[in-house]
C-alpha positions, 0 to 999 in steps of 0.5 A: 526529739527536737527543741525549738528556740523557745525551749519547747520540746516536741517529739511529734513524728509524722510519715510522708507518702514514702513511709519516711519519718519527718521530724517537726520542730514546732507547729507550722515549721519546715521538717528537718531533712534526714541525715545523710547515710554514711558510706562504708559504715560497718554493720553489726553481725550476730553469729549463732552457735550450733546449739542455738541453730539446732534449737531454732530448727526445732522451734520451726518444726514445732511451729509447722506441726499442727497441735490438733491430730486431725486424723484422730478427731475425724475418727472420733467424730465418725464413731460418734455419728455411728453411735459407736463411741464408748463413753466411760460414765464413771470417768466423766463423773469423776472429772466433773467432780474434780472440776467442781472441787476447783470452785469449792476452794 
């Protein structure tokens, strides 16, 4: 945020072709050059515990796994196509009634 001499606040930011931000003071004024980088500046570091690393590893494995068991899906599709997929009509009816009860409440 920059304040011009007339005490107007301007938070407008635009990007140049290199993707760097230029800050503008007020309409039709020159951009303020970026501050020079300090040499020898210390960087912040983060150290993860072994437990956090294990959790991250498990998260990565879960993300990589498919949520769909494609082999089982293909087996069911093939059984349906052959007319061999067993349908438990009582269970289907019970589930439909359970679903309908959700709307009665």
